[in-house]
C-alpha positions as protocol buffer text, in pm:
chain_id: "A"
residue {
  index: 1
  type: MET
  ca { x: 733 y: -1107 z: -2519 }
}
residue {
  index: 2
  type: PRO
  ca { x: 787 y: -1058 z: -2166 }
}
residue {
  index: 3
  type: ARG
  ca { x: 467 y: -986 z: -1928 }
}
residue {
  index: 4
  type: VAL
  ca { x: 423 y: -862 z: -1585 }
}
residue {
  index: 5
  type: LEU
  ca { x: 257 y: -1047 z: -1316 }
}
residue {
  index: 6
  type: ALA
  ca { x: 55 y: -874 z: -1050 }
}
residue {
  index: 7
  type: ILE
  ca { x: -33 y: -1029 z: -717 }
}
residue {
  index: 8
  type: ASP
  ca { x: -271 y: -968 z: -435 }
}
residue {
  index: 9
  type: TYR
  ca { x: -158 y: -1135 z: -153 }
}
residue {
  index: 10
  type: GLY
  ca { x: -369 y: -1260 z: 130 }
}
residue {
  index: 11
  type: ASP
  ca { x: -323 y: -1472 z: 400 }
}
residue {
  index: 12
  type: ARG
  ca { x: -416 y: -1794 z: 198 }
}
residue {
  index: 13
  type: HIS
  ca { x: -582 y: -1641 z: -109 }
}
residue {
  index: 14
  type: LEU
  ca { x: -334 y: -1456 z: -355 }
}
residue {
  index: 15
  type: GLY
  ca { x: -563 y: -1289 z: -684 }
}
residue {
  index: 16
  type: LEU
  ca { x: -330 y: -1294 z: -1021 }
}
residue {
  index: 17
  type: ALA
  ca { x: -355 y: -1100 z: -1286 }
}
residue {
  index: 18
  type: LEU
  ca { x: -126 y: -1094 z: -1617 }
}
residue {
  index: 19
  type: SER
  ca { x: -26 y: -855 z: -1852 }
}
residue {
  index: 20
  type: ASP
  ca { x: -71 y: -935 z: -2244 }
}
residue {
  index: 21
  type: PRO
  ca { x: 275 y: -938 z: -2398 }
}
residue {
  index: 22
  type: LEU
  ca { x: 258 y: -546 z: -2516 }
}
residue {
  index: 23
  type: GLU
  ca { x: 202 y: -493 z: -2130 }
}
residue {
  index: 24
  type: ILE
  ca { x: -125 y: -271 z: -2252 }
}
residue {
  index: 25
  type: THR
  ca { x: -398 y: -474 z: -2062 }
}
residue {
  index: 26
  type: ALA
  ca { x: -417 y: -649 z: -1768 }
}
residue {
  index: 27
  type: GLN
  ca { x: -635 y: -1023 z: -1759 }
}
residue {
  index: 28
  type: PRO
  ca { x: -700 y: -1164 z: -1474 }
}
residue {
  index: 29
  type: PHE
  ca { x: -539 y: -1508 z: -1418 }
}
residue {
  index: 30
  type: GLY
  ca { x: -705 y: -1656 z: -1116 }
}
residue {
  index: 31
  type: SER
  ca { x: -603 y: -1699 z: -775 }
}
residue {
  index: 32
  type: TYR
  ca { x: -376 y: -1872 z: -565 }
}
residue {
  index: 33
  type: THR
  ca { x: -397 y: -2080 z: -258 }
}
residue {
  index: 34
  type: LEU
  ca { x: -113 y: -2084 z: -42 }
}
residue {
  index: 35
  type: LYS
  ca { x: 2 y: -2447 z: 8 }
}
residue {
  index: 36
  type: ALA
  ca { x: 164 y: -2519 z: 384 }
}
residue {
  index: 37
  type: SER
  ca { x: 495 y: -2596 z: 229 }
}
residue {
  index: 38
  type: LEU
  ca { x: 691 y: -2228 z: 110 }
}
residue {
  index: 39
  type: ALA
  ca { x: 861 y: -2441 z: -53 }
}
residue {
  index: 40
  type: ASP
  ca { x: 569 y: -2570 z: -266 }
}
residue {
  index: 41
  type: ASN
  ca { x: 436 y: -2193 z: -307 }
}
residue {
  index: 42
  type: LEU
  ca { x: 774 y: -2066 z: -435 }
}
residue {
  index: 43
  type: LYS
  ca { x: 763 y: -2322 z: -707 }
}
residue {
  index: 44
  type: PHE
  ca { x: 449 y: -2253 z: -843 }
}
residue {
  index: 45
  type: PHE
  ca { x: 590 y: -1871 z: -874 }
}
residue {
  index: 46
  type: SER
  ca { x: 882 y: -1991 z: -1023 }
}
residue {
  index: 47
  type: ASP
  ca { x: 732 y: -2200 z: -1268 }
}
residue {
  index: 48
  type: LEU
  ca { x: 460 y: -1933 z: -1388 }
}
residue {
  index: 49
  type: VAL
  ca { x: 724 y: -1722 z: -1442 }
}
residue {
  index: 50
  type: LYS
  ca { x: 919 y: -1893 z: -1683 }
}
residue {
  index: 51
  type: GLU
  ca { x: 592 y: -2078 z: -1801 }
}
residue {
  index: 52
  type: LYS
  ca { x: 449 y: -1747 z: -1888 }
}
residue {
  index: 53
  type: ASN
  ca { x: 786 y: -1560 z: -1988 }
}
residue {
  index: 54
  type: VAL
  ca { x: 730 y: -1322 z: -1656 }
}
residue {
  index: 55
  type: GLU
  ca { x: 1001 y: -1022 z: -1641 }
}
residue {
  index: 56
  type: GLU
  ca { x: 842 y: -805 z: -1388 }
}
residue {
  index: 57
  type: ILE
  ca { x: 662 y: -932 z: -1074 }
}
residue {
  index: 58
  type: ILE
  ca { x: 411 y: -660 z: -884 }
}
residue {
  index: 59
  type: LEU
  ca { x: 334 y: -726 z: -550 }
}
residue {
  index: 60
  type: GLY
  ca { x: 24 y: -533 z: -384 }
}
residue {
  index: 61
  type: LEU
  ca { x: 137 y: -393 z: -47 }
}
residue {
  index: 62
  type: PRO
  ca { x: -118 y: -293 z: 218 }
}
residue {
  index: 63
  type: ILE
  ca { x: -70 y: 34 z: 340 }
}
residue {
  index: 64
  type: ARG
  ca { x: -273 y: 184 z: 565 }
}
residue {
  index: 65
  type: MET
  ca { x: -495 y: 498 z: 454 }
}
residue {
  index: 66
  type: ASP
  ca { x: -263 y: 744 z: 682 }
}
residue {
  index: 67
  type: GLY
  ca { x: 41 y: 564 z: 509 }
}
residue {
  index: 68
  type: SER
  ca { x: 182 y: 359 z: 758 }
}
residue {
  index: 69
  type: GLU
  ca { x: 269 y: -14 z: 744 }
}
residue {
  index: 70
  type: GLY
  ca { x: 122 y: -274 z: 958 }
}
residue {
  index: 71
  type: SER
  ca { x: 218 y: -610 z: 1043 }
}
residue {
  index: 72
  type: ARG
  ca { x: 60 y: -746 z: 727 }
}
residue {
  index: 73
  type: ALA
  ca { x: 300 y: -515 z: 546 }
}
residue {
  index: 74
  type: GLU
  ca { x: 586 y: -643 z: 678 }
}
residue {
  index: 75
  type: LEU
  ca { x: 444 y: -1051 z: 586 }
}
residue {
  index: 76
  type: THR
  ca { x: 440 y: -881 z: 227 }
}
residue {
  index: 77
  type: ARG
  ca { x: 790 y: -734 z: 198 }
}
residue {
  index: 78
  type: LYS
  ca { x: 896 y: -1135 z: 349 }
}
residue {
  index: 79
  type: PHE
  ca { x: 703 y: -1279 z: 69 }
}
residue {
  index: 80
  type: ALA
  ca { x: 827 y: -1015 z: -228 }
}
residue {
  index: 81
  type: ARG
  ca { x: 1203 y: -1109 z: -109 }
}
residue {
  index: 82
  type: GLN
  ca { x: 1103 y: -1495 z: -131 }
}
residue {
  index: 83
  type: LEU
  ca { x: 980 y: -1462 z: -443 }
}
residue {
  index: 84
  type: GLU
  ca { x: 1271 y: -1266 z: -589 }
}
residue {
  index: 85
  type: GLU
  ca { x: 1526 y: -1501 z: -473 }
}
residue {
  index: 86
  type: ALA
  ca { x: 1308 y: -1814 z: -621 }
}
residue {
  index: 87
  type: THR
  ca { x: 1191 y: -1629 z: -961 }
}
residue {
  index: 88
  type: GLY
  ca { x: 1503 y: -1435 z: -1022 }
}
residue {
  index: 89
  type: GLN
  ca { x: 1297 y: -1161 z: -1095 }
}
residue {
  index: 90
  type: LYS
  ca { x: 1250 y: -800 z: -916 }
}
residue {
  index: 91
  type: VAL
  ca { x: 934 y: -759 z: -736 }
}
residue {
  index: 92
  type: ILE
  ca { x: 783 y: -405 z: -711 }
}
residue {
  index: 93
  type: LEU
  ca { x: 577 y: -342 z: -427 }
}
residue {
  index: 94
  type: TRP
  ca { x: 276 y: -184 z: -516 }
}
residue {
  index: 95
  type: ASP
  ca { x: 48 y: 60 z: -306 }
}
residue {
  index: 96
  type: GLU
  ca { x: -286 y: -127 z: -297 }
}
residue {
  index: 97
  type: ARG
  ca { x: -490 y: 95 z: -102 }
}
residue {
  index: 98
  type: LEU
  ca { x: -854 y: 78 z: -191 }
}
residue {
  index: 99
  type: THR
  ca { x: -805 y: -218 z: -455 }
}
residue {
  index: 100
  type: THR
  ca { x: -1051 y: -401 z: -249 }
}
residue {
  index: 101
  type: LYS
  ca { x: -1303 y: -134 z: -248 }
}
residue {
  index: 102
  type: GLU
  ca { x: -1277 y: -126 z: -614 }
}
residue {
  index: 103
  type: ALA
  ca { x: -1306 y: -476 z: -687 }
}
residue {
  index: 104
  type: LEU
  ca { x: -1578 y: -541 z: -480 }
}
residue {
  index: 105
  type: LYS
  ca { x: -1744 y: -256 z: -717 }
}
residue {
  index: 106
  type: ARG
  ca { x: -1665 y: -424 z: -1024 }
}
residue {
  index: 107
  type: LEU
  ca { x: -1825 y: -737 z: -891 }
}
residue {
  index: 108
  type: ASP
  ca { x: -2123 y: -530 z: -760 }
}
residue {
  index: 109
  type: SER
  ca { x: -2319 y: -745 z: -1025 }
}
residue {
  index: 110
  type: PHE
  ca { x: -2181 y: -1127 z: -952 }
}
residue {
  index: 111
  type: LYS
  ca { x: -2389 y: -1387 z: -899 }
}
residue {
  index: 112
  type: GLY
  ca { x: -2153 y: -1695 z: -772 }
}
residue {
  index: 113
  type: SER
  ca { x: -2151 y: -1834 z: -440 }
}
residue {
  index: 114
  type: PHE
  ca { x: -1934 y: -1667 z: -120 }
}
residue {
  index: 115
  type: ARG
  ca { x: -1609 y: -1891 z: -200 }
}
residue {
  index: 116
  type: GLU
  ca { x: -1639 y: -1799 z: -580 }
}
residue {
  index: 117
  type: LYS
  ca { x: -1665 y: -1413 z: -499 }
}
residue {
  index: 118
  type: LYS
  ca { x: -1400 y: -1395 z: -291 }
}
residue {
  index: 119
  type: ALA
  ca { x: -1179 y: -1534 z: -528 }
}
residue {
  index: 120
  type: LYS
  ca { x: -1299 y: -1323 z: -759 }
}
residue {
  index: 121
  type: GLU
  ca { x: -1219 y: -1007 z: -550 }
}
residue {
  index: 122
  type: ASP
  ca { x: -872 y: -1142 z: -515 }
}
residue {
  index: 123
  type: GLU
  ca { x: -819 y: -1196 z: -881 }
}
residue {
  index: 124
  type: GLN
  ca { x: -1004 y: -852 z: -956 }
}
residue {
  index: 125
  type: ALA
  ca { x: -774 y: -674 z: -700 }
}
residue {
  index: 126
  type: ALA
  ca { x: -481 y: -805 z: -866 }
}
residue {
  index: 127
  type: VAL
  ca { x: -609 y: -662 z: -1196 }
}
residue {
  index: 128
  type: ILE
  ca { x: -653 y: -316 z: -1033 }
}
residue {
  index: 129
  type: ILE
  ca { x: -296 y: -293 z: -920 }
}
residue {
  index: 130
  type: LEU
  ca { x: -172 y: -432 z: -1218 }
}
residue {
  index: 131
  type: GLU
  ca { x: -379 y: -178 z: -1461 }
}
residue {
  index: 132
  type: THR
  ca { x: -253 y: 85 z: -1221 }
}
residue {
  index: 133
  type: TYR
  ca { x: 96 y: -29 z: -1281 }
}
residue {
  index: 134
  type: LEU
  ca { x: 85 y: -20 z: -1631 }
}
residue {
  index: 135
  type: GLU
  ca { x: -81 y: 329 z: -1655 }
}
residue {
  index: 136
  type: LYS
  ca { x: 210 y: 460 z: -1456 }
}
residue {
  index: 137
  type: LYS
  ca { x: 489 y: 263 z: -1613 }
}
residue {
  index: 138
  type: ARG
  ca { x: 291 y: 431 z: -1979 }
}
residue {
  index: 139
  type: TYR
  ca { x: 305 y: 763 z: -1807 }
}
residue {
  index: 140
  type: HIS
  ca { x: 652 y: 756 z: -1751 }
}
residue {
  index: 141
  type: ALA
  ca { x: 780 y: 658 z: -2084 }
}
residue {
  index: 142
  type: ASP
  ca { x: 549 y: 937 z: -2261 }
}
residue {
  index: 143
  type: GLN
  ca { x: 697 y: 1180 z: -2013 }
}
residue {
  index: 144
  type: SER
  ca { x: 1053 y: 1034 z: -2137 }
}
residue {
  index: 145
  type: GLU
  ca { x: 983 y: 1064 z: -2501 }
}
residue {
  index: 146
  type: GLU
  ca { x: 850 y: 1408 z: -2446 }
}
residue {
  index: 147
  type: ASN
  ca { x: 1135 y: 1512 z: -2261 }
}
residue {
  index: 148
  type: SER
  ca { x: 1397 y: 1382 z: -2515 }
}
């Protein structure tokens, strides 16, 4: 059964989360550190999409609190286009406002090193992105059923 992959895109580290096959839950799937080679990065994601039977990719889009987009959003959109081309899957950009704050709240009691906590933070941000996407998807499915 197909899965959904969520990515919290950062300068060097990307948090990853995968849905279960029924698209009910979001599970942390670690983090990925970008390599110098774009080809290597795209191969990693292409292989992951095939291996995990990913049918949708959700990419966190950094939008400012006032709703505007900056240079970080532009880089994210560019990465989305590259991912679509490399994987053959549509990439859905998802508003990620406040996900880092929520991730930090979830990791409040985490007792690892700064580096370990940062990796967990990226991963948790991806989980939050995926959770909100799956909730909205279920809500729209429920609304469609009620209106049928």
